[in-house]
VEXLOMI-789883 format. One record per residue: residue number from 1; residue in one letter; z, x, y of N, C-alpha, C, CB in turn. Coordinates in pm, 1 decimal, padded with zeros to 6 digits. Glycine has a CB too. Layout:
+-----+------+----------+----------+----------+----------+----------+----------+----------+----------+----------+----------+----------+----------+
|  nr | rest |     n_zz |     n_xx |     n_yy |    ca_zz |    ca_xx |    ca_yy |     c_zz |     c_xx |     c_yy |    cb_zz |    cb_xx |    cb_yy |
+-----+------+----------+----------+----------+----------+----------+----------+----------+----------+----------+----------+----------+----------+
| NUM |    a |        Z |        X |        Y |        Z |        X |        Y |        Z |        X |        Y |        Z |        X |        Y |
...
+-----+------+----------+----------+----------+----------+----------+----------+----------+----------+----------+----------+----------+----------+
//
This chain:
+-----+------+----------+----------+----------+----------+----------+----------+----------+----------+----------+----------+----------+----------+
|  nr | rest |     n_zz |     n_xx |     n_yy |    ca_zz |    ca_xx |    ca_yy |     c_zz |     c_xx |     c_yy |    cb_zz |    cb_xx |    cb_yy |
+-----+------+----------+----------+----------+----------+----------+----------+----------+----------+----------+----------+----------+----------+
|   1 |    m |  07167.2 | -02206.7 |  05731.2 |  07182.3 | -02258.9 |  05595.1 |  07059.3 | -02217.0 |  05515.7 |  07199.9 | -02415.7 |  05594.5 |
|   2 |    p |  07077.9 | -02158.4 |  05399.0 |  06963.0 | -02115.8 |  05318.6 |  06891.8 | -02236.2 |  05256.6 |  07008.0 | -02018.4 |  05208.2 |
|   3 |    v |  06772.7 | -02209.0 |  05210.2 |  06697.0 | -02311.4 |  05137.7 |  06777.2 | -02350.6 |  05014.2 |  06553.5 | -02259.9 |  05098.0 |
|   4 |    l |  06791.8 | -02481.5 |  04993.2 |  06852.7 | -02526.0 |  04867.9 |  06747.9 | -02507.7 |  04759.1 |  06902.5 | -02676.4 |  04876.3 |
|   5 |    p |  06781.3 | -02441.5 |  04651.2 |  06681.3 | -02409.7 |  04549.2 |  06619.7 | -02534.5 |  04487.0 |  06743.6 | -02324.5 |  04440.7 |
|   6 |    w |  06503.4 | -02516.1 |  04430.6 |  06432.6 | -02622.9 |  04361.8 |  06521.3 | -02677.5 |  04251.1 |  06297.4 | -02572.6 |  04304.9 |
|   7 |    s |  06535.5 | -02808.1 |  04248.3 |  06611.1 | -02874.7 |  04142.7 |  06515.7 | -02964.8 |  04066.5 |  06731.3 | -02956.2 |  04200.7 |
|   8 |    s |  06525.2 | -02962.7 |  03936.9 |  06436.4 | -03044.1 |  03853.8 |  06486.5 | -03187.4 |  03845.8 |  06424.5 | -02984.5 |  03713.0 |
|   9 |    g |  06391.7 | -03280.1 |  03844.9 |  06421.9 | -03421.0 |  03826.6 |  06406.3 | -03459.7 |  03680.7 |  06331.9 | -03507.5 |  03914.7 |
|  10 |    v |  06405.5 | -03589.5 |  03654.4 |  06400.3 | -03638.3 |  03517.0 |  06259.2 | -03641.7 |  03458.8 |  06459.7 | -03775.3 |  03510.4 |
|  11 |    h |  06156.8 | -03645.1 |  03544.3 |  06020.2 | -03652.7 |  03492.5 |  05971.1 | -03512.5 |  03455.9 |  05925.3 | -03718.5 |  03596.6 |
|  12 |    k |  05928.8 | -03497.2 |  03333.3 |  05876.3 | -03369.0 |  03285.1 |  05724.4 | -03380.8 |  03272.9 |  05941.0 | -03328.6 |  03147.3 |
|  13 |    p |  05650.8 | -03320.0 |  03366.4 |  05505.0 | -03335.2 |  03364.0 |  05441.7 | -03265.2 |  03244.8 |  05445.0 | -03281.4 |  03492.1 |
|  14 |    v |  05328.3 | -03319.8 |  03204.9 |  05252.0 | -03261.3 |  03094.6 |  05127.4 | -03195.1 |  03150.8 |  05214.4 | -03369.0 |  02988.4 |
|  15 |    e |  05073.8 | -03102.2 |  03074.3 |  04954.1 | -03030.2 |  03116.7 |  04844.3 | -03128.8 |  03154.6 |  04905.2 | -02935.2 |  03005.4 |
|  16 |    g |  04781.3 | -03101.9 |  03268.8 |  04672.7 | -03186.2 |  03315.5 |  04715.3 | -03302.2 |  03403.6 |  04599.8 | -03238.6 |  03200.1 |
|  17 |    e |  04845.8 | -03329.4 |  03410.2 |  04895.3 | -03439.5 |  03492.2 |  04882.9 | -03403.1 |  03640.3 |  05042.5 | -03473.0 |  03456.2 |
|  18 |    q |  04836.8 | -03496.9 |  03720.5 |  04830.3 | -03476.6 |  03865.7 |  04955.3 | -03538.0 |  03928.1 |  04699.9 | -03540.0 |  03926.9 |
|  19 |    l |  05029.9 | -03454.3 |  03998.5 |  05156.5 | -03496.4 |  04057.4 |  05139.3 | -03528.8 |  04205.3 |  05262.9 | -03387.8 |  04039.1 |
|  20 |    h |  05219.5 | -03622.1 |  04252.8 |  05221.6 | -03655.7 |  04395.1 |  05326.5 | -03568.4 |  04462.1 |  05251.5 | -03808.2 |  04418.2 |
|  21 |    v |  05290.7 | -03504.7 |  04572.8 |  05381.1 | -03416.2 |  04645.7 |  05403.3 | -03472.5 |  04785.5 |  05324.3 | -03271.3 |  04652.7 |
|  22 |    l |  05527.9 | -03474.4 |  04827.9 |  05560.8 | -03513.5 |  04964.9 |  05629.9 | -03395.9 |  05033.4 |  05651.7 | -03641.4 |  04967.4 |
|  23 |    t |  05574.7 | -03357.6 |  05147.3 |  05633.4 | -03255.2 |  05231.9 |  05671.5 | -03324.2 |  05362.7 |  05534.2 | -03133.8 |  05255.6 |
|  24 |    s |  05793.3 | -03303.8 |  05407.7 |  05831.8 | -03366.4 |  05533.6 |  05904.4 | -03267.4 |  05624.3 |  05920.2 | -03488.4 |  05507.5 |
|  25 |    r |  05888.7 | -03292.9 |  05751.6 |  05958.8 | -03218.8 |  05856.7 |  06032.5 | -03322.8 |  05939.4 |  05859.4 | -03131.7 |  05946.0 |
|  26 |    l |  06165.1 | -03310.9 |  05946.4 |  06248.7 | -03412.4 |  06010.4 |  06330.4 | -03347.6 |  06121.9 |  06342.2 | -03481.1 |  05906.5 |
|  27 |    p |  06281.4 | -03352.1 |  06245.3 |  06356.0 | -03294.0 |  06357.5 |  06456.9 | -03394.6 |  06413.6 |  06259.1 | -03248.3 |  06468.8 |
|  28 |    l |  06582.2 | -03358.5 |  06413.3 |  06684.4 | -03445.6 |  06470.2 |  06682.9 | -03434.6 |  06622.7 |  06824.4 | -03409.6 |  06414.3 |
|  29 |    i |  06724.1 | -03541.1 |  06688.2 |  06723.5 | -03543.0 |  06833.9 |  06843.0 | -03466.7 |  06890.5 |  06723.9 | -03687.1 |  06885.0 |
|  30 |    r |  06961.2 | -03486.2 |  06830.9 |  07083.5 | -03426.1 |  06883.2 |  07153.0 | -03339.9 |  06776.8 |  07179.0 | -03535.7 |  06933.2 |
|  31 |    y |  07214.3 | -03231.8 |  06822.8 |  07292.4 | -03148.4 |  06732.0 |  07407.0 | -03227.6 |  06670.0 |  07346.9 | -03025.8 |  06805.8 |
|  32 |    s |  07460.1 | -03324.5 |  06742.5 |  07572.8 | -03402.0 |  06690.9 |  07534.5 | -03485.9 |  06568.5 |  07627.4 | -03492.6 |  06800.2 |
|  33 |    d |  07403.3 | -03503.1 |  06542.7 |  07358.7 | -03578.2 |  06425.1 |  07344.3 | -03492.0 |  06299.8 |  07227.2 | -03644.6 |  06454.8 |
|  34 |    v |  07356.2 | -03361.0 |  06314.9 |  07340.1 | -03270.9 |  06199.8 |  07443.3 | -03299.3 |  06090.4 |  07351.7 | -03124.8 |  06245.1 |
|  35 |    p |  07573.3 | -03310.6 |  06120.0 |  07669.2 | -03339.2 |  06012.0 |  07638.8 | -03471.1 |  05939.7 |  07810.9 | -03343.8 |  06068.6 |
|  36 |    r |  07598.5 | -03572.9 |  06014.1 |  07564.1 | -03701.8 |  05953.1 |  07447.2 | -03683.6 |  05857.0 |  07529.1 | -03807.1 |  06061.8 |
|  37 |    f |  07345.6 | -03610.7 |  05899.8 |  07229.1 | -03589.3 |  05814.6 |  07267.2 | -03510.3 |  05689.8 |  07118.7 | -03516.2 |  05892.0 |
|  38 |    l |  07353.4 | -03410.1 |  05705.0 |  07396.7 | -03331.0 |  05589.0 |  07474.3 | -03416.5 |  05488.5 |  07483.5 | -03212.8 |  05634.8 |
|  39 |    r |  07556.7 | -03509.7 |  05536.7 |  07626.4 | -03600.7 |  05444.2 |  07526.1 | -03686.2 |  05367.1 |  07725.4 | -03691.6 |  05521.3 |
|  40 |    w |  07424.9 | -03737.1 |  05437.2 |  07321.3 | -03815.2 |  05368.9 |  07246.1 | -03729.1 |  05268.0 |  07223.0 | -03875.1 |  05470.9 |
|  41 |    t |  07225.0 | -03604.0 |  05301.9 |  07153.8 | -03513.5 |  05211.1 |  07225.0 | -03503.9 |  05076.6 |  07140.8 | -03373.8 |  05273.8 |
|  42 |    l |  07356.1 | -03492.4 |  05078.8 |  07431.8 | -03485.2 |  04953.2 |  07414.9 | -03612.7 |  04870.8 |  07580.8 | -03461.0 |  04982.0 |
|  43 |    k |  07421.4 | -03727.1 |  04935.5 |  07405.4 | -03854.3 |  04864.7 |  07264.1 | -03869.0 |  04808.2 |  07436.9 | -03971.5 |  04958.4 |
|  44 |    i |  07166.3 | -03829.3 |  04886.3 |  07027.4 | -03843.0 |  04841.7 |  06996.4 | -03746.9 |  04728.0 |  06931.2 | -03818.9 |  04958.1 |
|  45 |    r |  07051.3 | -03627.0 |  04732.5 |  07030.8 | -03533.3 |  04621.2 |  07088.6 | -03589.7 |  04491.2 |  07095.5 | -03396.6 |  04653.0 |
|  46 |    t |  07200.0 | -03660.7 |  04500.6 |  07256.3 | -03726.7 |  04383.2 |  07160.0 | -03833.0 |  04331.3 |  07393.1 | -03789.7 |  04416.6 |
|  47 |    q |  07102.1 | -03910.1 |  04421.7 |  07004.8 | -04012.5 |  04382.6 |  06880.0 | -03949.6 |  04320.0 |  06965.4 | -04097.7 |  04504.5 |
|  48 |    l |  06833.8 | -03838.4 |  04376.4 |  06713.6 | -03771.5 |  04325.2 |  06729.8 | -03724.3 |  04180.7 |  06678.6 | -03652.9 |  04413.6 |
|  49 |    r |  06850.1 | -03681.5 |  04144.1 |  06872.8 | -03626.3 |  04009.6 |  06828.7 | -03720.7 |  03898.7 |  07019.2 | -03593.0 |  03991.5 |
|  50 |    t |  06841.1 | -03851.3 |  03923.3 |  06808.8 | -03948.2 |  03818.1 |  06695.9 | -04043.5 |  03857.1 |  06932.0 | -04028.3 |  03782.9 |
|  51 |    a |  06628.5 | -04015.3 |  03966.8 |  06522.7 | -04105.3 |  04014.8 |  06403.4 | -04105.4 |  03919.2 |  06476.8 | -04064.0 |  04156.2 |
|  52 |    p |  06362.5 | -04222.9 |  03873.2 |  06246.0 | -04230.5 |  03784.8 |  06122.6 | -04169.4 |  03852.6 |  06218.1 | -04377.5 |  03744.8 |
|  53 |    g |  06054.3 | -04083.6 |  03778.8 |  05931.9 | -04021.6 |  03829.2 |  05951.9 | -03895.3 |  03908.8 |  05860.0 | -04117.4 |  03912.2 |
|  54 |    c |  06076.6 | -03858.3 |  03938.9 |  06100.5 | -03737.1 |  04018.3 |  06085.6 | -03612.5 |  03930.4 |  06241.8 | -03740.9 |  04082.9 |
|  55 |    v |  05995.6 | -03523.7 |  03971.7 |  05974.1 | -03397.0 |  03901.0 |  06071.0 | -03291.9 |  03954.0 |  05827.0 | -03348.6 |  03916.9 |
|  56 |    g |  06089.8 | -03289.4 |  04085.7 |  06180.0 | -03192.4 |  04144.8 |  06180.4 | -03202.4 |  04295.3 |  06142.4 | -03052.9 |  04102.6 |
|  57 |    y |  06274.2 | -03127.8 |  04358.0 |  06293.6 | -03140.5 |  04502.0 |  06366.0 | -03018.3 |  04556.5 |  06372.2 | -03268.2 |  04535.2 |
|  58 |    s |  06349.7 | -02997.5 |  04687.6 |  06417.1 | -02889.4 |  04756.5 |  06433.0 | -02927.9 |  04903.0 |  06339.1 | -02755.9 |  04741.6 |
|  59 |    l |  06524.7 | -02860.8 |  04971.3 |  06550.4 | -02885.4 |  05112.8 |  06567.6 | -02752.0 |  05182.8 |  06675.7 | -02975.1 |  05132.9 |
|  60 |    d |  06510.3 | -02742.9 |  05301.5 |  06532.0 | -02626.6 |  05386.5 |  06585.3 | -02678.3 |  05519.4 |  06399.9 | -02542.2 |  05405.6 |
|  61 |    a |  06707.6 | -02645.7 |  05550.8 |  06771.0 | -02691.9 |  05674.3 |  06769.3 | -02579.5 |  05776.7 |  06916.4 | -02739.8 |  05648.1 |
|  62 |    k |  06701.2 | -02602.6 |  05884.8 |  06698.4 | -02508.2 |  05996.8 |  06795.7 | -02562.2 |  06101.8 |  06551.2 | -02490.5 |  06056.4 |
|  63 |    l |  06922.9 | -02529.5 |  06085.4 |  07027.9 | -02589.9 |  06165.8 |  07015.2 | -02557.4 |  06314.3 |  07162.0 | -02544.9 |  06115.7 |
|  64 |    l |  06975.7 | -02435.6 |  06348.5 |  06965.4 | -02399.0 |  06489.5 |  06858.5 | -02478.6 |  06562.8 |  06936.2 | -02251.7 |  06502.4 |
|  65 |    s |  06755.8 | -02521.3 |  06489.7 |  06651.1 | -02603.1 |  06552.8 |  06666.8 | -02751.2 |  06518.7 |  06512.5 | -02554.4 |  06509.4 |
|  66 |    k |  06774.9 | -02787.4 |  06450.8 |  06804.4 | -02927.0 |  06411.7 |  06689.6 | -02987.5 |  06330.5 |  06831.0 | -03013.8 |  06537.2 |
|  67 |    t |  06624.6 | -02905.7 |  06249.4 |  06507.2 | -02951.2 |  06174.4 |  06530.1 | -02933.5 |  06025.3 |  06380.9 | -02874.6 |  06218.6 |
|  68 |    f |  06499.7 | -03038.2 |  05950.8 |  06514.4 | -03038.4 |  05805.7 |  06376.9 | -03056.0 |  05742.8 |  06611.9 | -03150.5 |  05759.0 |
|  69 |    w |  06349.7 | -02974.3 |  05644.8 |  06223.9 | -02980.4 |  05569.9 |  06256.0 | -03028.2 |  05429.0 |  06150.9 | -02840.7 |  05567.3 |
|  70 |    t |  06180.1 | -03122.8 |  05378.7 |  06197.7 | -03165.1 |  05239.8 |  06067.9 | -03142.0 |  05164.1 |  06240.4 | -03314.3 |  05231.4 |
|  71 |    l |  06082.4 | -03118.6 |  05036.3 |  05968.9 | -03093.3 |  04948.6 |  06002.3 | -03155.0 |  04813.8 |  05937.7 | -02939.3 |  04935.8 |
|  72 |    s |  05916.2 | -03244.4 |  04767.8 |  05943.0 | -03309.5 |  04639.1 |  05813.3 | -03337.5 |  04565.3 |  06021.2 | -03440.1 |  04659.4 |
|  73 |    a |  05823.6 | -03341.3 |  04434.0 |  05709.0 | -03373.4 |  04347.4 |  05745.5 | -03493.4 |  04261.8 |  05668.8 | -03251.2 |  04257.6 |
|  74 |    w |  05645.7 | -03580.9 |  04239.9 |  05666.9 | -03707.7 |  04171.7 |  05556.3 | -03733.0 |  04070.5 |  05673.9 | -03822.5 |  04272.4 |
|  75 |    s |  05585.4 | -03816.8 |  03973.0 |  05483.2 | -03853.8 |  03873.9 |  05366.2 | -03924.1 |  03942.3 |  05543.7 | -03945.1 |  03764.0 |
|  76 |    d |  05395.2 | -04001.8 |  04046.1 |  05290.5 | -04070.7 |  04122.7 |  05350.5 | -04120.1 |  04254.2 |  05229.3 | -04190.2 |  04040.9 |
|  77 |    k |  05263.0 | -04165.5 |  04342.9 |  05306.9 | -04210.7 |  04474.2 |  05397.0 | -04333.8 |  04464.3 |  05186.3 | -04241.3 |  04561.9 |
|  78 |    e |  05371.0 | -04419.2 |  04367.7 |  05452.2 | -04539.9 |  04352.1 |  05596.8 | -04506.5 |  04320.1 |  05394.5 | -04628.6 |  04242.9 |
|  79 |    a |  05619.9 | -04406.8 |  04236.2 |  05757.2 | -04366.0 |  04204.0 |  05827.4 | -04313.6 |  04328.2 |  05757.8 | -04258.6 |  04093.3 |
|  80 |    m |  05755.1 | -04234.1 |  04408.6 |  05813.7 | -04181.8 |  04530.9 |  05847.7 | -04294.8 |  04627.2 |  05718.6 | -04082.4 |  04597.2 |
|  81 |    e |  05757.8 | -04390.9 |  04643.5 |  05782.6 | -04501.7 |  04735.8 |  05898.3 | -04589.6 |  04688.7 |  05656.4 | -04586.1 |  04751.6 |
|  82 |    a |  05911.7 | -04608.4 |  04558.3 |  06024.6 | -04685.3 |  04505.3 |  06156.2 | -04614.4 |  04537.4 |  06010.1 | -04705.7 |  04352.1 |
|  83 |    f |  06158.3 | -04482.6 |  04525.1 |  06277.0 | -04404.7 |  04558.9 |  06312.4 | -04421.7 |  04706.7 |  06254.8 | -04255.9 |  04526.0 |
|  84 |    v |  06212.9 | -04409.6 |  04793.3 |  06234.4 | -04417.8 |  04938.1 |  06298.2 | -04551.4 |  04976.7 |  06101.3 | -04399.2 |  05013.1 |
|  85 |    r |  06260.2 | -04657.7 |  04907.6 |  06306.5 | -04792.6 |  04942.0 |  06435.2 | -04833.2 |  04869.9 |  06198.3 | -04892.6 |  04910.4 |
|  86 |    s |  06499.4 | -04740.8 |  04800.7 |  06616.2 | -04779.4 |  04720.6 |  06736.7 | -04690.0 |  04748.4 |  06582.0 | -04774.7 |  04572.2 |
|  87 |    g |  06852.5 | -04738.8 |  04707.9 |  06975.7 | -04660.3 |  04706.3 |  07011.7 | -04592.3 |  04837.2 |  06965.6 | -04558.2 |  04602.4 |
|  88 |    s |  07066.6 | -04474.4 |  04823.6 |  07113.5 | -04398.1 |  04939.4 |  07001.3 | -04366.5 |  05036.7 |  07178.8 | -04269.6 |  04894.0 |
|  89 |    h |  06882.0 | -04342.9 |  04985.1 |  06772.1 | -04309.9 |  05075.3 |  06742.7 | -04426.4 |  05168.9 |  06646.4 | -04272.8 |  04995.7 |
|  90 |    a |  06737.6 | -04546.7 |  05115.9 |  06712.3 | -04664.6 |  05199.8 |  06824.8 | -04682.5 |  05302.0 |  06698.5 | -04792.1 |  05112.2 |
|  91 |    e |  06948.2 | -04660.4 |  05260.5 |  07061.6 | -04671.1 |  05352.2 |  07052.6 | -04566.3 |  05462.8 |  07193.9 | -04655.8 |  05275.8 |
|  92 |    m |  07011.0 | -04445.8 |  05426.5 |  06997.3 | -04338.8 |  05524.2 |  06891.2 | -04373.1 |  05627.9 |  06962.6 | -04207.3 |  05454.7 |
|  93 |    l |  06779.7 | -04431.6 |  05586.0 |  06674.1 | -04467.0 |  05681.1 |  06728.2 | -04559.5 |  05789.1 |  06555.8 | -04533.5 |  05608.6 |
|  94 |    s |  06809.6 | -04653.8 |  05749.7 |  06868.4 | -04746.5 |  05845.5 |  06969.2 | -04675.5 |  05935.8 |  06935.6 | -04862.9 |  05772.3 |
|  95 |    d |  07055.5 | -04595.7 |  05876.5 |  07161.0 | -04528.2 |  05951.2 |  07106.6 | -04423.2 |  06048.4 |  07257.8 | -04463.1 |  05855.1 |
|  96 |    m |  07000.1 | -04354.0 |  06011.4 |  06946.3 | -04245.9 |  06093.9 |  06838.7 | -04293.5 |  06192.1 |  06889.0 | -04137.8 |  06004.9 |
|  97 |    k |  06809.5 | -04421.9 |  06191.7 |  06708.3 | -04474.7 |  06283.6 |  06746.0 | -04439.5 |  06427.4 |  06693.6 | -04628.7 |  06267.2 |
|  98 |    g |  06650.4 | -04384.8 |  06500.8 |  06673.9 | -04344.3 |  06638.6 |  06737.4 | -04207.7 |  06653.2 |  06759.2 | -04444.1 |  06705.3 |
|  99 |    r |  06765.1 | -04140.5 |  06541.3 |  06828.9 | -04008.8 |  06545.5 |  06731.3 | -03897.0 |  06508.2 |  06949.2 | -04006.0 |  06451.7 |
| 100 |    v |  06610.9 | -03935.6 |  06464.7 |  06508.5 | -03838.4 |  06425.3 |  06396.6 | -03844.3 |  06528.2 |  06454.0 | -03867.1 |  06280.5 |
| 101 |    g |  06351.5 | -03727.2 |  06573.9 |  06244.3 | -03721.1 |  06672.3 |  06112.2 | -03766.3 |  06612.8 |  06231.0 | -03580.3 |  06727.4 |
| 102 |    s |  06012.2 | -03679.4 |  06615.0 |  05879.1 | -03710.1 |  06561.6 |  05862.0 | -03641.9 |  06426.2 |  05767.4 | -03664.7 |  06660.5 |
| 103 |    p |  05890.2 | -03714.9 |  06318.7 |  05879.2 | -03652.6 |  06185.9 |  05733.2 | -03637.1 |  06143.8 |  05955.1 | -03735.9 |  06081.2 |
| 104 |    n |  05711.8 | -03548.6 |  06049.9 |  05580.8 | -03530.2 |  05988.1 |  05596.4 | -03551.4 |  05839.0 |  05521.6 | -03388.9 |  06019.1 |
| 105 |    f |  05503.2 | -03627.0 |  05779.8 |  05500.4 | -03649.7 |  05635.5 |  05360.2 | -03618.8 |  05586.0 |  05542.2 | -03796.3 |  05599.4 |
| 106 |    i |  05352.6 | -03533.4 |  05485.6 |  05223.5 | -03495.6 |  05429.7 |  05225.1 | -03523.9 |  05280.2 |  05191.4 | -03345.8 |  05457.7 |
| 107 |    d |  05129.6 | -03605.1 |  05235.4 |  05110.0 | -03630.6 |  05093.0 |  05003.5 | -03534.8 |  05041.8 |  05069.4 | -03779.3 |  05066.6 |
| 108 |    s |  05024.7 | -03480.0 |  04925.5 |  04925.8 | -03393.6 |  04861.8 |  04944.7 | -03403.8 |  04710.6 |  04939.4 | -03245.0 |  04911.1 |
| 109 |    t |  04874.4 | -03321.6 |  04637.9 |  04885.4 | -03323.5 |  04492.3 |  04912.5 | -03182.6 |  04440.4 |  04756.9 | -03381.1 |  04428.2 |
| 110 |    a |  04960.6 | -03176.9 |  04318.6 |  04987.2 | -03049.6 |  04250.4 |  04978.9 | -03075.1 |  04101.0 |  05127.9 | -02989.8 |  04290.3 |
| 111 |    g |  04972.3 | -02967.8 |  04027.8 |  04974.4 | -02976.7 |  03882.5 |  05104.2 | -02920.3 |  03828.2 |  04854.7 | -02902.9 |  03821.9 |
| 112 |    p |  05132.0 | -02943.4 |  03702.0 |  05255.8 | -02891.9 |  03641.9 |  05274.1 | -02741.3 |  03658.3 |  05258.6 | -02925.9 |  03495.8 |
| 113 |    a |  05164.3 | -02665.9 |  03658.8 |  05174.6 | -02520.7 |  03672.6 |  05221.8 | -02479.4 |  03812.0 |  05040.1 | -02456.1 |  03642.5 |
| 114 |    d |  05213.8 | -02570.4 |  03909.5 |  05255.7 | -02541.0 |  04046.8 |  05406.0 | -02559.8 |  04068.5 |  05179.5 | -02629.0 |  04143.5 |
| 115 |    i |  05475.1 | -02610.6 |  03966.6 |  05618.7 | -02636.4 |  03976.7 |  05695.1 | -02510.9 |  03936.5 |  05660.2 | -02757.0 |  03887.7 |
| 116 |    p |  05794.9 | -02465.2 |  04012.8 |  05845.1 | -02523.9 |  04136.4 |  05748.7 | -02503.4 |  04251.9 |  05979.9 | -02465.0 |  04171.1 |
| 117 |    l |  05746.9 | -02597.2 |  04343.9 |  05655.1 | -02592.1 |  04457.1 |  05692.2 | -02479.6 |  04553.3 |  05654.2 | -02726.0 |  04530.7 |
| 118 |    s |  05591.9 | -02431.8 |  04624.4 |  05607.9 | -02320.4 |  04717.9 |  05638.3 | -02370.9 |  04858.9 |  05481.6 | -02233.2 |  04719.1 |
| 119 |    w |  05744.0 | -02318.4 |  04919.0 |  05774.6 | -02353.2 |  05057.6 |  05668.7 | -02301.0 |  05152.5 |  05910.7 | -02298.8 |  05097.2 |
| 120 |    a |  05610.8 | -02185.6 |  05125.2 |  05506.5 | -02131.6 |  05213.3 |  05387.2 | -02227.1 |  05219.7 |  05460.6 | -01991.9 |  05164.3 |
| 121 |    a |  05344.7 | -02277.4 |  05105.0 |  05232.1 | -02371.4 |  05101.8 |  05269.3 | -02502.4 |  05170.1 |  05187.9 | -02398.1 |  04956.6 |
| 122 |    a |  05391.3 | -02546.9 |  05153.5 |  05436.1 | -02671.9 |  05216.7 |  05432.3 | -02660.4 |  05368.3 |  05578.4 | -02708.2 |  05170.3 |
| 123 |    r |  05481.0 | -02550.3 |  05421.3 |  05481.2 | -02532.7 |  05567.6 |  05339.5 | -02522.3 |  05622.0 |  05561.1 | -02407.7 |  05606.6 |
| 124 |    t |  05251.5 | -02460.3 |  05545.9 |  05111.6 | -02451.6 |  05587.1 |  05052.7 | -02591.4 |  05599.1 |  05029.8 | -02366.6 |  05487.0 |
| 125 |    r |  05079.0 | -02678.1 |  05500.4 |  05027.4 | -02816.4 |  05504.9 |  05077.3 | -02888.3 |  05630.1 |  05070.0 | -02895.0 |  05378.1 |
| 126 |    i |  05204.5 | -02876.9 |  05659.6 |  05262.1 | -02944.4 |  05777.1 |  05202.5 | -02887.4 |  05905.6 |  05416.6 | -02929.6 |  05778.7 |
| 127 |    n |  05196.6 | -02754.1 |  05917.3 |  05149.3 | -02692.1 |  06040.2 |  05001.9 | -02720.8 |  06067.3 |  05171.8 | -02543.2 |  06034.3 |
| 128 |    e |  04922.9 | -02738.5 |  05962.9 |  04781.2 | -02769.2 |  05982.1 |  04762.0 | -02907.1 |  06043.0 |  04706.4 | -02760.1 |  05849.7 |
| 129 |    l |  04856.7 | -02996.7 |  06022.0 |  04841.0 | -03134.5 |  06068.5 |  04925.0 | -03166.6 |  06192.9 |  04877.9 | -03229.6 |  05957.4 |
| 130 |    r |  04999.7 | -03071.7 |  06242.0 |  05081.8 | -03098.7 |  06361.8 |  05000.8 | -03085.6 |  06486.6 |  05201.0 | -03004.9 |  06368.9 |
+-----+------+----------+----------+----------+----------+----------+----------+----------+----------+----------+----------+----------+----------+
//
């Protein structure tokens, strides 16, 4: 499955604004959980489109290794945390509990000029901390 292209959210950053970036690596335990995760992905992408503070997001699904990478930018960490605890995303956390191996989450920052975010830089951040 190819990388889903960067999609813009509702928050439009202004010059000089410092954005919160979340990079995640989500390895599934079983191949049989891949379809379930993909269904959640569609629901969560719908939620992201209108999430307050969301600048943009992308997903890279490595189906052969059962690993999903997410990359998103937010107005601030609080907006991102509110998203995580609400709607489809919160439901997915409950439903996928025990189906994800050892995930990695990396918080960082970016500026408006860095949007859309680079997958190469995101993977570097994750690999440096694994």
